[in-house]
Backbone bond lengths (Angstrom), bond angles and torsions (degrees), N, CA, C in turn:
res aa  C-N    CA-C-N  psi(-1)  N-CA   C-N-CA  omega(-1)  CA-C   N-CA-C  phi
1 X - - - 1.456 - - 1.528 108.84 -
2 X 1.314 116.69 135.88 1.457 120.44 -177.91 1.524 110.65 -83.00
3 X 1.313 114.38 156.59 1.458 121.66 -179.35 1.521 109.21 -104.89
4 X 1.331 117.97 134.34 1.467 119.17 175.15 1.524 110.92 -58.63
5 X 1.325 115.00 146.56 1.464 121.52 -177.91 1.526 108.16 -122.99
6 X 1.321 115.19 137.67 1.458 121.45 178.74 1.519 109.16 -114.87
7 X 1.317 115.66 130.43 1.455 121.59 173.44 1.518 106.66 -102.69
8 X 1.329 115.86 120.66 1.460 121.68 179.53 1.523 107.69 -111.20
9 X 1.332 116.52 125.18 1.459 121.51 -177.82 1.515 108.55 -125.30
10 X 1.325 115.95 129.59 1.465 121.76 175.43 1.527 107.75 -104.84
11 X 1.314 116.68 130.42 1.468 121.81 179.68 1.526 109.40 -132.89
12 X 1.313 115.44 127.95 1.466 121.25 176.31 1.520 108.39 -92.62
13 X 1.319 115.11 127.66 1.456 121.07 -176.06 1.528 110.31 -71.00
14 X 1.329 115.38 139.88 1.457 121.62 173.61 1.523 107.72 -72.97
15 X 1.337 116.69 142.80 1.473 121.17 -178.22 1.524 111.71 -50.08
16 X 1.333 115.46 131.40 1.453 121.45 175.79 1.512 115.02 80.15
17 X 1.323 118.81 2.10 1.476 120.97 -175.62 1.529 112.10 -114.22
18 X 1.313 118.26 22.09 1.464 123.56 -176.01 1.522 112.37 -53.98
19 X 1.322 117.64 -56.57 1.474 121.75 -177.64 1.527 110.94 -63.31
20 X 1.339 116.97 -39.67 1.465 120.31 178.67 1.523 111.08 -62.57
21 X 1.335 116.52 -41.56 1.463 120.10 -179.86 1.527 110.80 -65.59
22 X 1.320 117.61 -42.34 1.470 120.39 179.32 1.528 110.28 -60.53
23 X 1.319 117.32 -46.68 1.468 120.71 179.28 1.526 110.28 -61.62
24 X 1.319 116.83 -41.66 1.467 121.20 -179.59 1.533 111.01 -65.92
25 X 1.332 117.83 -41.51 1.469 120.86 178.18 1.526 111.19 -61.97
26 X 1.323 116.96 -43.19 1.468 120.16 179.00 1.535 111.17 -67.15
27 X 1.315 116.92 -32.97 1.467 120.47 174.52 1.534 109.82 -61.91
28 X 1.328 116.70 -40.80 1.469 120.79 177.86 1.515 112.00 -64.18
29 X 1.328 116.88 -39.47 1.465 120.32 175.91 1.522 110.64 -60.59
30 X 1.322 116.54 -46.24 1.464 121.23 -179.40 1.522 110.74 -63.01
31 X 1.309 116.68 -40.33 1.461 121.50 178.85 1.526 111.39 -60.17
32 X 1.312 116.96 -42.31 1.465 121.37 -177.28 1.526 112.35 -65.02
33 X 1.329 118.01 -27.41 1.470 120.54 -177.37 1.519 112.82 -62.13
34 X 1.317 118.08 -21.61 1.466 121.75 -178.65 1.518 113.66 -81.81
35 X 1.320 118.30 -5.54 1.457 121.11 -174.27 1.523 112.20 -96.25
36 X 1.344 116.39 138.77 1.474 119.90 176.21 1.526 110.09 -59.81
37 X 1.314 116.57 141.21 1.457 121.59 178.74 1.515 114.39 87.80
38 X 1.327 117.37 -4.82 1.466 121.16 179.47 1.526 109.39 -67.16
39 X 1.333 116.98 128.60 1.461 121.59 -179.26 1.524 113.25 -111.64
40 X 1.318 116.93 -20.34 1.457 119.26 -179.93 1.512 111.25 155.65
41 X 1.312 115.23 168.13 1.460 120.86 178.94 1.517 108.25 -157.19
42 X 1.301 115.34 169.60 1.454 120.09 178.21 1.508 111.22 -164.75
43 X 1.316 115.25 152.74 1.459 122.14 176.61 1.522 107.12 -115.42
44 X 1.313 116.25 124.34 1.458 121.66 178.24 1.522 108.35 -107.12
45 X 1.312 115.81 119.59 1.463 121.25 179.97 1.524 109.57 -71.84
46 X 1.323 116.55 154.25 1.472 119.11 179.34 1.517 111.55 -72.57
47 X 1.340 115.85 156.02 1.465 118.37 173.77 1.531 109.43 -69.70
48 X 1.341 117.08 167.05 1.475 119.38 178.87 1.529 111.30 -54.31
49 X 1.293 116.40 146.03 1.464 124.77 -179.55 1.533 112.90 64.92
50 X 1.310 117.32 24.83 1.467 121.06 175.30 1.514 107.24 -135.13
51 X 1.324 117.35 162.08 1.458 120.80 -179.17 1.529 112.17 -131.87
52 X 1.338 117.57 19.69 1.461 120.94 -178.39 1.524 111.23 -101.10
53 X 1.321 115.32 112.42 1.458 122.18 175.33 1.517 109.25 -86.60
54 X 1.324 116.20 149.77 1.463 122.42 173.25 1.522 106.73 -115.18
55 X 1.315 116.03 133.46 1.458 119.97 172.60 1.511 107.11 -125.16
56 X 1.319 115.10 135.31 1.458 121.39 -174.19 1.520 108.29 -122.86
57 X 1.333 115.98 128.38 1.458 122.35 174.78 1.518 107.61 -120.16
58 X 1.323 116.88 130.96 1.467 121.23 -179.21 1.526 108.89 -120.85
59 X 1.333 115.33 130.40 1.456 122.09 179.85 1.519 110.07 -127.19
60 X 1.322 115.81 160.31 1.464 122.40 -174.43 1.520 112.67 -60.92
61 X 1.319 117.41 -32.32 1.462 120.75 -179.18 1.528 109.30 -163.32
62 X 1.309 115.17 177.34 1.474 121.04 -178.23 1.527 111.38 -61.94
63 X 1.333 117.53 -37.65 1.470 121.03 -177.51 1.524 111.76 -65.10
64 X 1.342 117.79 -42.73 1.463 119.19 -179.25 1.534 111.15 -71.87
65 X 1.318 117.15 -34.34 1.466 120.15 174.70 1.519 109.91 -64.80
66 X 1.318 116.91 -43.64 1.466 121.88 179.20 1.533 110.92 -59.96
67 X 1.330 116.93 -42.92 1.465 120.72 179.60 1.528 110.69 -61.44
68 X 1.319 116.67 -42.71 1.464 119.83 178.55 1.526 111.26 -67.60
69 X 1.346 116.33 -44.37 1.471 120.04 -178.24 1.520 112.75 -59.91
70 X 1.318 117.29 -33.94 1.460 121.06 -175.63 1.528 112.83 -102.39
71 X 1.326 116.65 14.65 1.463 120.48 -179.69 1.527 110.70 -77.03
72 X 1.308 114.79 154.28 1.464 121.38 178.22 1.525 110.33 -64.69
73 X 1.336 116.91 -39.63 1.466 119.30 -178.07 1.524 111.78 -66.51
74 X 1.338 118.02 -37.15 1.470 119.69 177.85 1.529 110.30 -68.81
75 X 1.326 117.06 -40.16 1.468 119.75 178.41 1.520 110.67 -61.97
76 X 1.343 117.23 -39.78 1.470 120.80 177.89 1.533 110.43 -65.84
77 X 1.336 116.29 -39.53 1.467 120.36 177.56 1.527 110.74 -62.47
78 X 1.339 117.32 -45.44 1.470 120.61 179.03 1.522 110.68 -61.41
79 X 1.331 117.22 -38.82 1.464 121.34 179.01 1.536 110.24 -63.80
80 X 1.346 116.62 -40.58 1.476 120.02 178.20 1.531 111.53 -64.99
81 X 1.305 117.43 -24.07 1.466 120.74 -178.40 1.514 114.44 -88.90
82 X 1.332 116.91 -5.53 1.473 117.96 -178.48 1.527 109.44 -60.40
83 X 1.297 115.63 137.71 1.452 121.52 -177.74 1.526 113.94 94.03
84 X 1.338 117.07 -11.46 1.460 120.27 -179.75 1.520 112.57 -90.62
85 X 1.335 116.75 -17.88 1.460 120.28 -173.49 1.522 110.20 -149.40
86 X 1.339 113.57 161.63 1.455 120.22 173.46 1.523 108.67 -81.67
87 X 1.305 117.44 178.09 1.470 122.39 -179.37 1.525 110.73 -52.32
88 X 1.338 116.84 124.26 1.468 118.70 -177.35 1.521 112.63 -77.01
89 X 1.319 115.30 154.72 1.454 122.30 171.18 1.519 106.44 -106.77
90 X 1.334 117.21 126.59 1.463 120.87 -178.37 1.512 109.83 -118.30
91 X 1.342 114.61 146.16 1.457 120.73 178.11 1.521 108.44 -148.30
92 X 1.325 117.05 136.10 1.463 123.00 176.35 1.512 108.32 -103.72
93 X 1.319 115.31 136.67 1.461 119.56 176.78 1.519 109.24 -141.26
94 X 1.312 114.85 156.69 1.459 119.59 171.84 1.524 107.11 -131.30
95 X 1.303 116.27 155.14 1.461 120.44 -177.52 1.516 111.21 67.45
96 X 1.328 116.26 -146.16 1.465 120.73 -177.55 1.523 112.54 -91.03
97 X 1.338 117.54 6.17 1.461 120.88 -177.98 1.523 112.96 -55.11
98 X 1.329 117.53 -35.23 1.454 120.77 -176.70 1.504 113.98 -63.75
99 X 1.304 117.90 -25.34 1.450 120.23 -178.32 1.521 112.31 -79.95
100 X 1.331 118.13 -24.35 1.457 120.44 -171.83 1.517 114.00 -122.55
101 X 1.316 119.31 10.30 1.452 121.84 176.91 1.514 112.97 88.27
102 X 1.308 114.70 174.32 1.462 121.24 -177.71 1.526 110.24 -70.74
103 X 1.338 116.68 151.06 1.466 119.37 177.30 1.523 110.90 -57.91
104 X 1.286 116.27 145.37 1.457 120.85 179.36 1.511 110.65 148.39
105 X 1.317 115.79 -175.11 1.467 119.87 -175.57 1.526 113.62 -67.09
106 X 1.341 118.32 -21.41 1.461 120.44 -178.79 1.530 112.70 -83.74
107 X 1.311 117.02 -11.53 1.465 121.03 -178.03 1.528 109.75 -74.60
108 X 1.335 117.48 138.07 1.474 119.57 178.84 1.527 110.84 -63.26
109 X 1.319 116.87 150.64 1.472 119.13 176.53 1.527 110.42 -62.63
110 X 1.326 116.08 156.01 1.472 121.81 -176.85 1.522 112.51 -56.59
111 X 1.336 117.92 -36.66 1.458 118.91 -178.21 1.525 110.69 -64.69
112 X 1.345 118.15 -35.22 1.461 120.75 176.99 1.526 110.09 -69.81
113 X 1.324 116.92 -37.58 1.457 120.61 176.73 1.531 109.81 -61.32
114 X 1.337 116.05 -44.05 1.464 120.80 179.79 1.530 110.79 -62.22
115 X 1.323 117.59 -41.76 1.467 121.08 179.29 1.529 109.95 -63.63
116 X 1.340 117.71 -43.58 1.471 121.24 179.87 1.527 111.25 -61.86
117 X 1.324 116.89 -40.98 1.469 120.23 178.66 1.523 110.08 -68.26
118 X 1.322 117.26 -44.29 1.466 120.34 179.99 1.526 111.01 -62.24
119 X 1.336 117.50 -41.83 1.460 120.82 179.80 1.526 111.90 -63.53
120 X 1.327 117.00 -26.72 1.459 119.92 174.53 1.521 110.73 -81.15
121 X 1.327 116.58 -42.58 1.459 120.68 -171.55 1.526 113.21 -74.59
122 X 1.325 117.95 -42.33 1.458 120.61 -174.05 1.528 113.27 -57.79
123 X 1.345 119.91 -55.06 1.475 117.85 -177.26 1.526 113.24 -65.72
124 X 1.334 117.10 -34.77 1.467 119.94 179.78 1.527 109.82 -68.46
125 X 1.320 116.95 -43.11 1.461 121.47 177.97 1.526 110.73 -63.67
126 X 1.318 116.50 -42.12 1.462 120.91 178.64 1.529 110.82 -61.88
127 X 1.323 116.88 -47.22 1.463 121.30 179.22 1.526 110.92 -62.17
128 X 1.321 117.02 -42.94 1.465 121.49 178.44 1.530 110.10 -57.93
129 X 1.328 116.04 -46.05 1.465 119.94 -178.98 1.532 112.25 -69.23
130 X 1.321 116.87 -33.71 1.470 119.39 175.88 1.531 111.11 -66.24
131 X 1.334 115.80 -40.31 1.460 119.88 -177.23 1.529 113.18 -77.93
132 X 1.324 116.95 -39.12 1.466 120.22 -171.51 1.528 113.98 -117.82
133 X 1.313 117.84 -2.99 1.458 121.60 -175.60 1.512 114.21 -59.02
134 X 1.327 116.83 -37.40 1.465 119.01 -178.77 1.529 111.54 -66.68
135 X 1.337 118.43 -31.88 1.470 120.92 176.27 1.529 110.44 -76.09
136 X 1.322 115.38 -40.07 1.465 119.75 -176.81 1.523 112.64 -74.62
137 X 1.332 117.91 -23.66 1.465 121.55 -176.36 1.523 112.34 -60.58
138 X 1.316 116.72 -26.35 1.459 120.41 -179.41 1.528 112.68 -76.31
139 X 1.322 116.82 -15.35 1.463 121.28 -179.05 1.523 110.63 -86.16
140 X 1.321 115.72 157.14 1.465 118.74 174.24 1.527 109.02 -74.00
141 X 1.304 116.78 171.06 1.463 122.23 -171.92 1.530 113.34 -56.59
142 X 1.317 118.77 -50.14 1.469 121.37 -175.40 1.526 112.81 -58.92
143 X 1.346 120.35 -53.72 1.463 118.12 178.77 1.526 113.21 -65.04
144 X 1.333 117.26 -32.43 1.468 120.58 179.11 1.529 110.64 -63.64
145 X 1.335 116.59 -47.00 1.470 120.87 179.22 1.524 110.53 -68.47
146 X 1.338 116.61 -39.94 1.461 120.48 178.83 1.522 110.93 -59.24
147 X 1.316 118.01 -49.47 1.470 120.89 179.95 1.526 111.85 -63.50
148 X 1.319 116.42 -40.71 1.466 119.58 178.93 1.516 112.69 -63.05
149 X 1.312 117.08 -45.39 1.472 119.47 -178.68 1.519 112.12 -71.46
150 X 1.340 117.18 -35.56 1.469 119.87 176.89 1.530 110.35 -63.77
151 X 1.312 117.07 -38.89 1.466 120.83 -179.99 1.528 112.23 -74.49
152 X 1.333 117.06 -40.79 1.463 120.06 -172.31 1.525 114.87 -85.89
153 X 1.312 118.77 -31.24 1.470 120.10 -175.29 1.525 112.93 -57.72
154 X 1.345 120.18 -51.32 1.473 117.80 178.53 1.525 112.92 -61.14
155 X 1.340 116.74 -38.85 1.468 119.43 178.10 1.524 111.23 -61.15
156 X 1.324 116.10 -41.43 1.460 120.12 -179.26 1.521 110.91 -68.35
157 X 1.325 116.66 -48.02 1.467 121.42 -174.02 1.523 112.05 -66.98
158 X 1.329 117.01 -42.88 1.460 119.46 -173.26 1.523 114.73 -96.13
159 X 1.315 117.70 -17.97 1.455 117.81 -174.84 1.529 113.43 -125.53
160 X 1.322 117.60 -61.18 1.457 119.37 -167.74 1.524 115.19 -78.11
161 X 1.325 120.13 -37.62 1.471 119.30 177.18 1.528 110.45 -70.30
162 X 1.354 119.77 -44.32 1.472 117.19 173.36 1.530 113.32 -58.75
163 X 1.337 116.79 -37.59 1.462 120.47 177.10 1.525 110.64 -63.57
164 X 1.324 116.54 -44.86 1.463 121.31 179.24 1.525 110.89 -60.30
165 X 1.320 117.06 -44.97 1.471 119.22 -178.55 1.525 111.58 -68.00
166 X 1.345 117.58 -32.43 1.468 119.27 175.66 1.525 110.71 -68.95
167 X 1.334 116.29 -44.75 1.474 120.04 -178.99 1.530 111.86 -65.09
168 X 1.318 116.56 -33.46 1.470 121.01 -177.31 1.528 112.77 -98.69
169 X 1.328 117.54 11.91 1.469 120.96 -174.07 1.523 112.71 -54.93
170 X 1.325 117.68 -42.50 1.468 119.97 179.82 1.519 111.98 -60.37
171 X 1.312 116.62 -42.80 1.465 121.25 179.66 1.524 111.12 -73.53
172 X 1.329 116.96 -43.37 1.468 120.37 -178.95 1.528 111.56 -61.88
173 X 1.321 116.04 -38.08 1.465 120.32 -174.21 1.520 113.62 -102.25
174 X 1.329 117.41 10.69 1.463 120.63 179.10 1.524 109.33 -63.63
175 X 1.317 114.97 136.55 1.466 119.54 178.11 1.524 109.00 -67.07
176 X 1.323 116.92 130.52 1.470 118.92 -179.34 1.519 111.28 -70.32
177 X 1.330 115.75 149.47 1.455 120.61 174.08 1.528 107.44 -70.98
178 X 1.335 119.41 162.24 1.465 120.00 -179.03 1.524 113.47 -55.02
179 X 1.343 118.47 -40.61 1.464 119.34 -179.88 1.529 111.16 -69.63
180 X 1.339 116.95 -36.63 1.467 120.30 176.90 1.519 110.17 -66.38
181 X 1.329 117.21 -41.51 1.461 120.79 179.15 1.523 110.89 -61.55
182 X 1.328 117.00 -38.93 1.471 120.42 179.10 1.526 110.67 -66.20
183 X 1.346 116.86 -42.11 1.477 119.82 177.69 1.522 111.35 -63.10
184 X 1.343 116.65 -41.98 1.475 120.62 179.54 1.532 110.49 -63.72
185 X 1.315 117.33 -39.16 1.469 121.00 179.10 1.522 110.34 -64.98
186 X 1.342 117.00 -39.52 1.459 120.33 178.07 1.538 110.93 -66.20
187 X 1.334 117.15 -39.99 1.470 120.60 178.45 1.523 111.22 -62.73
188 X 1.326 115.80 -37.77 1.460 120.51 -176.55 1.531 111.86 -69.59
189 X 1.332 117.68 -20.84 1.480 119.77 -177.25 1.486 112.47 -78.20
């Protein structure tokens, strides 16, 4: 079974071209929807006092992403965007790797990753159940869980887990103390 692949691209807007870049990024999202294997995309605006946009494209597997990346329509779209941004930074990830950085010593330990995901999921799940639980309660277990996961998964993947990891970045990426580093090394063995 193939694993979905996410292409994450960071682009810094050229001075004075903010609105043009936003329109161009959304055009790229729309273009990707026509390709087989397309699972979704999103544009994340930069925080205040920054000019780096993130655009995320998710495809069913490496082959479908490759087909889109090397398509004539995508190449034409990239050509239309020249002058709107500086040299992009691209990164491919699969699974939850995109939320916590590349594997290595700088990556937060798994327990911190789990806490960040739980802190995003719990309040959203609670709110969903408060708002829609009375309608869903009449359904049997399978359709109730199916509707809940269909509604919550995109919200979690594209909005709340990235938000959680940004809000907790200082804690997630804090350098471990020597005793903590030793415990983490023992856990990894």
